[in-house]
C-alpha positions, 0 to 999 in steps of 0.5 A, spaced: 500 500 500 502 506 498 500 513 501 501 519 497 503 526 500 498 531 501 500 537 498 502 543 502 502 539 509 510 539 509 510 546 508 506 547 515 510 542 519 517 545 517 515 552 518 520 555 523 517 562 523 514 565 529 510 571 530 513 576 535 509 576 542 506 583 543 506 585 550 501 590 553 503 595 558 496 597 561 493 593 566 486 593 567 483 591 574 476 590 573 475 584 576 473 583 584 471 577 588 467 577 594 467 572 600 461 571 604 461 571 612 459 564 612 464 562 607 470 565 612 467 562 618 466 555 615 474 556 613 476 558 620 472 553 623 475 548 619 482 550 620 481 550 628 478 543 627 484 541 623 489 544 628 485 541 634 485 534 631 493 535 630 494 537 637 498 531 641 495 533 648 488 531 646 485 526 651 481 521 647 478 517 652 476 523 656 473 526 650 469 519 649 467 520 656 464 527 655 460 525 649 457 519 652 455 524 658 452 529 653 448 523 650 445 521 656 443 528 659 448 529 664 450 536 662 442 538 661 441 541 668 447 545 670 447 551 675 449 558 672 455 557 676 458 551 673 456 553 666 460 560 667 466 556 670 466 551 664 465 557 659 471 560 662 475 554 662 474 553 654 475 561 653 481 562 657 486 558 652 484 562 646 485 569 650 492 567 651 493 567 643 490 574 642 
């Protein structure tokens, strides 16, 4: 079987000429992006979750104990004093970061 050349295809394949690149000195900045507050909050929460789970100081057995107590209603009727002390303990580490 013999395949004949297609006329003119060789000149396209063997072309070494290149057109010069035109540069543009003007910059147009009409684009903008807006990120919703919900998206920012979700990103921050995701980062905090990743940071918390990567911490070596997590006592997973204590965490499971607390989860079990939450499911059983142990913490449902706590006094205002206990709630305030617990909230303070939870917030204090974050106050040190600021």
